[in-house]
N, C-alpha and C positions, 0 to 999 in steps of 0.2 A: 470404396471408402468405408471403413468400419464405423460403428456407432460412436466410438470414443474419439474418432477423428473429426466429427462434426463440430462446428462452432455452437455456442449456446443458442444463438438465434436459429440456426439450421435445426438443431435438436428440438427446440420448442415447436417449430413449424411442423416437423415430422411427427411429433407426438400428437399435436392437435389435428393433423390430417389423418391420424390413425394409420400412418405408414409403418409405425412400430409401436409396440406396447410399452407402457412404463415399466412393466416387469422385464421385458427384453432389455430396456435401457439400463435398469438397475443391475441385471445380471452381467451385462457387458462391462459396466464400470467396476463391479466387484472382481471380475476376472482380471481386468487391467490393473487394479490395485494389488491383487495377489501377485501379478507378474512383476510390477515395477517397484512397489513400495519397499520391499526388503533392501534394495540397493541404495535408496535415497532417504528413507525414513521421513517422509513428508507428512503423511497422514497418521494421526495417533487417535487413541480412544475410539477405534472403529467399532461400530455397533454390530450386533448379531445379524448375520446375513439373512436368516430365515425371517426375522422380524422386519428387516428392510424390504424383503420381497413381498411380504404380506401388505406392507404399506403401499408398495407400488401397485399391487393388485387392486387395492382400494381406489387408487387414483384412476386405474383403468375403468373400474366400475362407474366412477363418477363421470368420466368422459362418455361412456356408453349411454348415460342418461342426459347427455348434453351439458354437463356441469364442468366448468374449468375454474380452478382457483386463481389462475393468472398465468402469465407467460412462462413461469418456472414450474408449471404443473408437472409433478412426477420427476423432476430433475434432481439427481443426487448433488448434495452440497455438503462440504466439510467446512466448519466454521473456525476461524482463527481462534487459538486457544487463549486469547485474552478476553474474548467476548463470552458473556454468560449464556449458557444453554441449559434450559430446564431439564433436569433429570440426567444430565450428561456431564461428566467431569470437566471442570474448567480450572486448570492447574496454574496458568500463567507461567508454566515451566519451572515452578518453584516447589521445593520439598515442603515448604510451609503450607501449600495449598494442594498438595498432591491428591488428596482424597475429597476435595470440596466438590459437592454436587449442588449447584444452585437450584432453588425452588422456583425459578422464574427465567424467562428469556429476556435478554436486553432488547432495547427498541429495534436495533438493526435486525436481529434474528427474528423478532416478531413480524417485522415487515417482509422479510424474505420468506418466512413460512406462509404468510398470508398470500404471497405471490405464487405459492405452490411447491416450493422446494421440499425435498425430503432430506433432513439432516442425517448424514451417515456417520459422522465423527467430527474430529477437530483437525486443524493443521498446526504443525509444530512451530514453536516460537523460542527465542532466547528467554532466559529467566527474566520475568517482568517486562519483556520486550526491550531490554536494554542492550544496545550494541547491534551492529549489523552482521552478526554471525549466529546462525540458529543452532545453538546447542544448550542443553540443560541437564540437570542431574535426575530428572524424572524420566525423560524419554530418549535422551541421547542427542546425537547430531544429525541434522539434515544436510544432505550433500547436493552439490550443484547438478542440475539436470544435464548439463553438457559435459561435465567432467567430474566424476564422483570423488576425485581426490581434492576437489576445490570447495570452498565455502559457497553456500547458497545465498548469502546476504540475509537481511532481516530488518525489522522483526517479522515481517510477513514472508519469511523464507520458506516455510512449509507450504503456504498457499501458492507461492510462485512456482515452486518445483512441482507440486501436484498439478498445476495448470500446464506447465511446460511439457510434462510427461503424459498429458492426456488422461490423468486420473480424475480430473474435474473438468466440467465444461466451462465454468467461470468461477472466479474466486473473490471472496471478500477479504478485506484486510484493514489495517489501520496504519496511521502515519503520524509520527512525532518528529523524528529526525531522519526522514527519508524511508520509513519502513514500508511504504508501498512502492517507492521509486527505486531504491537501491536493489532489492531482490528482483524487480522486474528487469532492470538493466542487465543483471548478471545471469538471467535465465531467458533472455531473448523475447520478452513479452511486453505488454503495455501495463503500466501502473499509474493510477490517477489519484492524486491527492486533491479533493474538492476544496472550494473556498471555505474558509472558516465559517461554520454555522450552516453550511449546506446540508450536512448529514448530522442531525442532532444525536446526542448520546444520552441514554438513560438506562439504568440509574447512575447518578454521579454524586459524590459527596459534596462537590463544589461546582455549581453551574455558572459562576461568574468569573472567578479569577483564573482557574485552571482551564485555559481556553487556547491550547496550542495543538493538542492531539486531535485527530479526526479519523473516523472510519471512512472507507472508500472502496474502490473496485479495481480489479485486475482482470485482464482478458488477453486472449491470443489475438484479438483484433479490437478495433475501437468501437465497433457496433456493440459487441458484448459488454464492454466497459460502460457504455452509455446506458444500456438496458438495465444493468445492475444498479448503476447510480440512480436511475429513475425510480427504482424500487426503494433504495436506501434513503433518498432525499425527501425533504418535506418538513414543514414547521411542526413542532411539538411544544405545547404550552409548558411542559415540565423542563424544557430547555429554552429559557427565555431569550437567549442570544441567537437562537436558530433563525435562519433566513425565512421570510414569509413565503407561503405558497409551496407548490410542488413543481418539479420539472416536467411539465406537461409535454414538452417536446419529445421526451423519452418514455411516454406512458405505454406505448405499444411498439411492437417490432416495426410496423408500417410507419408510425410516427417517427421513430428514431432513425430509420433508414432515410426518410425524407429530410429530416433535420440535418443529417450528416452529409447529404448528397451535394448540396449546393454550397459554394463558398467563393467569396472574392479572394483571389490569390495575390492581391497586392499588399499583403500585410507587411508592416515594417518590423523587422526582427532585430533586436539589440543583442549582439553576441558578447557575452560577458567573459567567456573563455576562462582563464585562470586568474581573473581579476588583476591583470598586469603583473603576474608573477607572484601574487600574494599566496595563492593556493598551490601547494605542492601537488603535482600530478605525475603519475607514472607515464613513461614514454608510450606514445601511440594514442592516448585517450583524446587529446585535443584534436589530433589529425582525423580520427574517426568521426568526431562530432562535426568537424568542418566538412567532411564528406556529406554528412546529413544536411548541413546548411546549404551545400551546393544543390542538393535536391530541392530544398526550399526555394532557392534562387531560380531554379528551372521552372518551378511552379508559378513564378512571377513575383515572389516575395523580394523585398529589398532588405538585404542583410548588411548591417553596419556594426562596427565595434561600439561597445557601451561600457559604462563604468558607473558605480554608485558614487554619488556626491557625499560620501561619508567613508571614513577610514574603516576597512573591513575588520581591523583589530578591535575597534570599539564595538562593532556588532557582535563579535565573538565574546567579548567580555560581558556584555549585557546578556547574551544568550546563556552563558554559564550560570549567572546569578539566577535567572528565571528557571532554568532546568534543575539546578541543584535544589532550589526552594520548592518547586512543585513536586519533584520526585520524592523528596524527603517527606513532604506533607502526605503523600499517598502511601508511603511504605512504613513510616514510623509506627502507625497503629499495629503493624504485624509483629513488631519487636516488643512483645509483652514481657519478656525477660531476657537476660543476657545470653542464655543458651540459644535463643532464636538467631542471634547473629552468626552462629556457626553454620546455620542452614541457608545463609544468604551469600551470594557470590560477592567477591571483593569490589567489583565495579558498582554494585548497588550500595554497598556500605560506604564507598567513597562519595557517592551522590548524597547519601543521607547525612554523613558527617559534615560535609560542606554545607548542605542545605539548612541544617539546624543552627548553623553559625551565622546565617545570613541575617543582617540587621535590617530594621525598617528603613534606615537611610540608604542602605545598599539596594534594597528592592525598589525604593522610590527612584533612585538614580537610574536603575536598570529600566524602569518604566519610561523615564524621560528619554533614555537612549533608544529604546524601542520605538517611541513616538518619532524621534528624529530620523530613524531608519525608514519608517513608513513614509515620512515626508520625502526622503531621498528617492524612494521607489516610485511614489506618485509623480515626482518630477520627471523620472525616466519615462513614465507612461504618457507624459505630455508629448513625447516625440515617437515612442515605439508602441506597437500594439501587443507585442510579445517579447519576452526576454528568453534567451537561450544560454544554457550553461551545462557542463557535463553532469551526468547523474552520479558518477562516482569518481574518486580521485585515484583509485587503485583498481587493478584487474582482480578477479576472484583469486583469493590467496589460498595457500594450502590449508586443508581442513583441520590439520593439527595445530595451526597457529591460532592463538587466542584473539589477537588483533594486531594490525600492522604497527610496529614500533617506529618504523622509519619509512619515508617515501624518498627514495634516493638518499642523499646525505642529510635530509632534514628530519629531525626527531619529532615524533608525535608525542606531545606532552600530556595527553589524556587518552583514555581508552577509545574515545570517539572523535578525536581531532581529524582523523583521516576521512571523516564523513561531513566535514564542515560545509562542503558544497551544498548540502541539502537544507541547511538552516535558514536560508534566505526566504524561500517561499513560506516556510512555517512561521517565521517571526512576523512576516507581513500579512499572514492569513490568506495567501493567494492560491488560486488553483494552479496545479502543476502536473504535467504528465511526462512520464519517461517513455520515450519512443526508441526503438532499437536503431542502432547505427552500425550494425555489422559486428564482426568478430575479428580477433587478432589471428596471427599465424598458428596459434595453439588451438583455435576454435573456441576461445572464450569470448562470450558476448559483452557488449557495452551499450549504454544508452545515453541519451541526451535529454535534459529537462527542457520543456517548453513551459514558461510561466506566464499566465495571463492576468488581466485585471480582476480585481475582486468581484465576485458574483457573475463573471462572464464565463462560466464553466462551459456553456453550450458552444460559444464562439471558439474556445480553446480546443474542445473535442472535434469541432468541425475542421479546424486546421490540421489537427492530428490525423483525422480521417483522410484528408487530401494527401498528406504525406504518406500515409499507409498505402493508398492507391498507387502512388508514384513509385514506391519501392517494392511493391508486391511482386 
């Protein structure tokens, strides 16, 4: 087994046992990136190799003196290009920010560096993270790890592909409309959206209202996801709606291994499916998810059909108001003059133009509808421990296609309607993990979302780990 084949937990253990040096690790990953990245374009803004090797040598010297920064000591890490990195370009995939070099690290990056990682570059994203297809006018298109002619998903598409091709040991990402989940499903890995407030974000222009996006973790296995989540999570006073405390269960590899090992397998799982025909899904997706559910049943889980006690169309309408309004608030400051609109993709302009037209009455009604949806979800959790639903409504589509305009004979009336299945965990602020459920006859992967109760992230990851052991 080569160095880049190791899981993040295995790599950490080997580094700390001095079985391999941090310099050897960095060299191996740089070679792997040189071999794989040209075909998939997942890692961008890669830093100078000599400088990275020097930093790895410093990590080796620290270990020689008995000093470890944390479980990620000396591990290469590329940060999603929506997250600010001090001294390293953070473009958001936009020509408007193509040369922006932040003078600071965001909170997530600060915590990951404190745990010992060496930031080697960034992972590619769609422009401003909008849409689940990773392409932009700054770096180009990221391609699927299993079929380079297909889309990688997004917005954490670069992160997912880098992870699936062993160019990173573990990957950070963020999730608004399935951005950690959809690319995980399409690249055969695990992507975890934590409970709202579990991973605080700083800096933010608004820490009260804009509260639907969150950073999170991706991994080739659940243990690696848990370890990175344990690094990212924890209250920060600058983010007043963040959850109190830290995830002590995932503080160390030993702690995380123990926390994920034991589980009651009598969980009650509510299978939402396609919401009784409301969600258009391409052939084979529901069947692959049902195969995954049979594995859950074999573990001892009770799987039953479930449905929200609220019309899904109402949920979507409320979602659109919130998303238009919040994206417009974030992007309008970049449009300092009319010429800037020419540098922004049509989907972003659509969100902005709709968002600036949102009235106070519309936003208030959308808040009422979001509250009603939360009540409907809480009612489901009176009976179920976990909800299950496909991670995606389509298989990875041709990379030349901007977004799916139809699913079967049903037209998609927005650029993201085909991702509607990811909105429910987001709108309710719930933890959700995409677990692999196999691939179709073309070898294209698919995933299924497991959605847990708010703040029960550890319980959900424990169930996902049991599933992983069963399908491994």
